[in-house]
N, CA, C and O atoms as a Tinker XYZ file with bonds, in Angstrom:
   188  protein
     1  N    126.252000  105.909000   62.464000    73     2
     2  CA   125.110000  106.425000   62.998000    64     1     3
     3  C    124.842000  105.581000   64.250000    63     2     4     5
     4  O    124.588000  106.157000   65.308000    81     3
     5  N    124.886000  104.230000   64.180000    73     3     6
     6  CA   124.636000  103.464000   65.265000    64     5     7
     7  C    125.504000  103.788000   66.516000    63     6     8     9
     8  O    125.035000  103.880000   67.650000    81     7
     9  N    126.702000  103.938000   66.225000    73     7    10
    10  CA   127.659000  104.289000   67.384000    64     9    11
    11  C    127.146000  105.512000   68.028000    63    10    12    13
    12  O    127.032000  105.499000   69.254000    81    11
    13  N    126.806000  106.612000   67.332000    73    11    14
    14  CA   126.377000  107.708000   67.813000    64    13    15
    15  C    125.016000  107.583000   68.682000    63    14    16    17
    16  O    124.896000  108.151000   69.768000    81    15
    17  N    124.070000  106.838000   68.141000    73    15    18
    18  CA   122.740000  106.552000   68.763000    64    17    19
    19  C    123.031000  105.838000   70.090000    63    18    20    21
    20  O    122.467000  106.181000   71.129000    81    19
    21  N    123.936000  104.825000   70.031000    73    19    22
    22  CA   124.202000  104.068000   71.324000    64    21    23
    23  C    124.870000  105.126000   72.411000    63    22    24    25
    24  O    124.501000  105.100000   73.585000    81    23
    25  N    125.725000  105.918000   72.016000    73    23    26
    26  CA   126.306000  106.985000   72.872000    64    25    27
    27  C    125.187000  107.852000   73.505000    63    26    28    29
    28  O    125.113000  108.113000   74.706000    81    27
    29  N    124.344000  108.255000   72.564000    73    27    30
    30  CA   123.211000  109.117000   73.053000    64    29    31
    31  C    122.173000  108.369000   74.116000    63    30    32    33
    32  O    121.652000  108.964000   75.059000    81    31
    33  N    121.990000  107.152000   73.845000    73    31    34
    34  CA   121.177000  106.461000   74.744000    64    33    35
    35  C    121.863000  106.075000   75.968000    63    34    36    37
    36  O    121.174000  105.922000   76.976000    81    35
    37  N    123.199000  105.882000   76.028000    73    35    38
    38  CA   123.894000  105.672000   77.234000    64    37    39
    39  C    123.929000  106.996000   78.036000    63    38    40    41
    40  O    123.801000  106.962000   79.259000    81    39
    41  N    124.092000  108.104000   77.402000    73    39    42
    42  CA   124.083000  109.447000   78.050000    64    41    43
    43  C    122.762000  109.658000   78.604000    63    42    44    45
    44  O    122.680000  110.140000   79.733000    81    43
    45  N    121.700000  109.353000   77.944000    73    43    46
    46  CA   120.332000  109.522000   78.367000    64    45    47
    47  C    120.046000  108.828000   79.717000    63    46    48    49
    48  O    119.526000  109.386000   80.683000    81    47
    49  N    120.476000  107.461000   79.662000    73    47    50
    50  CA   120.464000  106.657000   81.034000    64    49    51
    51  C    121.246000  107.248000   81.992000    63    50    52    53
    52  O    120.726000  107.385000   83.100000    81    51
    53  N    122.507000  107.677000   81.812000    73    51    54
    54  CA   123.338000  108.200000   82.899000    64    53    55
    55  C    122.901000  109.479000   83.446000    63    54    56    57
    56  O    123.130000  109.684000   84.638000    81    55
    57  N    122.241000  110.467000   82.680000    73    55    58
    58  CA   121.695000  111.534000   83.107000    64    57    59
    59  C    120.478000  111.340000   84.065000    63    58    60    61
    60  O    120.327000  111.949000   85.124000    81    59
    61  N    119.689000  110.466000   83.579000    73    59    62
    62  CA   118.508000  110.060000   84.361000    64    61    63
    63  C    118.904000  109.509000   85.794000    63    62    64    65
    64  O    118.405000  109.925000   86.840000    81    63
    65  N    119.820000  108.568000   85.709000    73    63    66
    66  CA   120.203000  107.822000   86.899000    64    65    67
    67  C    121.048000  108.771000   87.977000    63    66    68    69
    68  O    120.864000  108.745000   89.193000    81    67
    69  N    121.946000  109.556000   87.331000    73    67    70
    70  CA   122.847000  110.266000   88.262000    64    69    71
    71  C    122.107000  111.539000   88.829000    63    70    72    73
    72  O    122.389000  111.965000   89.948000    81    71
    73  N    121.217000  112.096000   88.083000    73    71    74
    74  CA   120.451000  113.284000   88.485000    64    73    75
    75  C    119.101000  112.978000   89.181000    63    74    76    77
    76  O    118.453000  113.783000   89.849000    81    75
    77  N    118.789000  111.726000   88.928000    73    75    78
    78  CA   117.447000  111.311000   89.529000    64    77    79
    79  C    116.278000  112.111000   88.825000    63    78    80    81
    80  O    115.285000  112.525000   89.423000    81    79
    81  N    116.513000  112.264000   87.544000    73    79    82
    82  CA   115.532000  113.045000   86.771000    64    81    83
    83  C    114.671000  111.960000   85.957000    63    82    84    85
    84  O    115.164000  111.100000   85.226000    81    83
    85  N    113.429000  112.129000   86.183000    73    83    86
    86  CA   112.510000  111.232000   85.399000    64    85    87
    87  C    112.330000  111.828000   83.927000    63    86    88    89
    88  O    111.783000  112.899000   83.664000    81    87
    89  N    112.934000  110.868000   82.954000    73    87    90
    90  CA   112.924000  111.391000   81.719000    64    89    91
    91  C    111.772000  110.466000   80.808000    63    90    92    93
    92  O    110.989000  109.685000   81.349000    81    91
    93  N    111.820000  110.670000   79.584000    73    91    94
    94  CA   110.898000  109.841000   78.714000    64    93    95
    95  C    111.368000  108.325000   78.793000    63    94    96    97
    96  O    112.510000  108.080000   79.182000    81    95
    97  N    110.619000  107.448000   78.480000    73    95    98
    98  CA   111.003000  106.044000   78.549000    64    97    99
    99  C    112.093000  105.760000   77.484000    63    98   100   101
   100  O    112.189000  106.506000   76.510000    81    99
   101  N    112.894000  104.726000   77.646000    73    99   102
   102  CA   113.920000  104.291000   76.758000    64   101   103
   103  C    113.165000  103.991000   75.461000    63   102   104   105
   104  O    113.674000  104.343000   74.397000    81   103
   105  N    112.079000  103.414000   75.477000    73   103   106
   106  CA   111.392000  102.999000   74.187000    64   105   107
   107  C    111.085000  104.324000   73.420000    63   106   108   109
   108  O    111.215000  104.337000   72.196000    81   107
   109  N    110.715000  105.353000   74.042000    73   107   110
   110  CA   110.477000  106.594000   73.460000    64   109   111
   111  C    111.794000  107.177000   72.823000    63   110   112   113
   112  O    111.770000  107.668000   71.694000    81   111
   113  N    112.882000  107.114000   73.534000    73   111   114
   114  CA   114.128000  107.622000   73.094000    64   113   115
   115  C    114.677000  106.851000   71.845000    63   114   116   117
   116  O    115.159000  107.428000   70.870000    81   115
   117  N    114.562000  105.536000   71.961000    73   115   118
   118  CA   114.725000  104.644000   70.832000    64   117   119
   119  C    113.983000  104.952000   69.698000    63   118   120   121
   120  O    114.557000  104.963000   68.609000    81   119
   121  N    112.741000  105.214000   69.786000    73   119   122
   122  CA   111.847000  105.536000   68.658000    64   121   123
   123  C    112.250000  106.776000   67.940000    63   122   124   125
   124  O    112.269000  106.864000   66.713000    81   123
   125  N    112.577000  107.750000   68.781000    73   123   126
   126  CA   113.032000  109.019000   68.275000    64   125   127
   127  C    114.229000  108.802000   67.414000    63   126   128   129
   128  O    114.265000  109.240000   66.265000    81   127
   129  N    115.160000  108.166000   67.925000    73   127   130
   130  CA   116.383000  107.787000   67.249000    64   129   131
   131  C    116.169000  107.119000   65.767000    63   130   132   133
   132  O    116.795000  107.477000   64.769000    81   131
   133  N    115.288000  106.205000   65.793000    73   131   134
   134  CA   114.759000  105.428000   64.556000    64   133   135
   135  C    114.206000  106.481000   63.589000    63   134   136   137
   136  O    114.475000  106.411000   62.390000    81   135
   137  N    113.426000  107.469000   64.097000    73   135   138
   138  CA   112.827000  108.530000   63.275000    64   137   139
   139  C    113.993000  109.424000   62.624000    63   138   140   141
   140  O    114.048000  109.783000   61.447000    81   139
   141  N    114.845000  109.685000   63.574000    73   139   142
   142  CA   116.080000  110.665000   62.953000    64   141   143
   143  C    116.629000  109.796000   61.941000    63   142   144   145
   144  O    116.732000  110.357000   60.851000    81   143
   145  N    117.069000  108.416000   61.976000    73   143   146
   146  CA   117.726000  107.630000   61.069000    64   145   147
   147  C    116.986000  107.646000   59.776000    63   146   148   149
   148  O    117.569000  107.777000   58.700000    81   147
   149  N    115.616000  107.504000   59.897000    73   147   150
   150  CA   114.776000  107.495000   58.658000    64   149   151
   151  C    114.869000  108.773000   57.922000    63   150   152   153
   152  O    114.935000  108.816000   56.693000    81   151
   153  N    114.873000  109.879000   58.734000    73   151   154
   154  CA   115.092000  111.327000   58.022000    64   153   155
   155  C    116.417000  111.370000   57.402000    63   154   156   157
   156  O    116.528000  111.926000   56.310000    81   155
   157  N    117.423000  110.853000   57.966000    73   155   158
   158  CA   118.803000  110.900000   57.293000    64   157   159
   159  C    118.848000  110.065000   56.035000    63   158   160   161
   160  O    119.535000  110.452000   55.090000    81   159
   161  N    118.181000  108.981000   55.969000    73   159   162
   162  CA   118.062000  108.163000   54.764000    64   161   163
   163  C    117.284000  108.917000   53.724000    63   162   164   165
   164  O    117.648000  108.827000   52.552000    81   163
   165  N    116.294000  109.620000   54.033000    73   163   166
   166  CA   115.582000  110.563000   53.067000    64   165   167
   167  C    116.450000  111.606000   52.469000    63   166   168   169
   168  O    116.526000  111.860000   51.267000    81   167
   169  N    117.147000  112.230000   53.505000    73   167   170
   170  CA   118.032000  113.291000   52.977000    64   169   171
   171  C    119.167000  112.734000   52.012000    63   170   172   173
   172  O    119.365000  113.316000   50.946000    81   171
   173  N    119.848000  111.720000   52.332000    73   171   174
   174  CA   120.873000  111.181000   51.601000    64   173   175
   175  C    120.336000  110.612000   50.244000    63   174   176   177
   176  O    121.117000  110.412000   49.313000    81   175
   177  N    119.139000  110.381000   50.152000    73   175   178
   178  CA   118.378000  109.706000   48.935000    64   177   179
   179  C    118.273000  110.818000   47.924000    63   178   180   181
   180  O    118.247000  110.638000   46.706000    81   179
   181  N    118.209000  112.101000   48.596000    73   179   182
   182  CA   118.028000  113.286000   47.696000    64   181   183
   183  C    119.292000  113.754000   47.097000    63   182   184   185
   184  O    119.368000  114.170000   45.942000    81   183
   185  N    120.337000  113.667000   47.966000    73   183   186
   186  CA   121.588000  114.190000   47.414000    64   185   187
   187  C    122.342000  113.463000   46.539000    63   186   188
   188  O    123.390000  113.929000   46.091000    81   187
């Protein structure tokens, strides 16, 4: 999961830089990934 999250954050940075697009802050992106990770843990806890 961490590897995928790191790849997503790197892609996020690249899109913002190369396209000159203002996106949400990196803090916001990292928080969203943490929330997804928590959701994954809940799902796996049920299975």
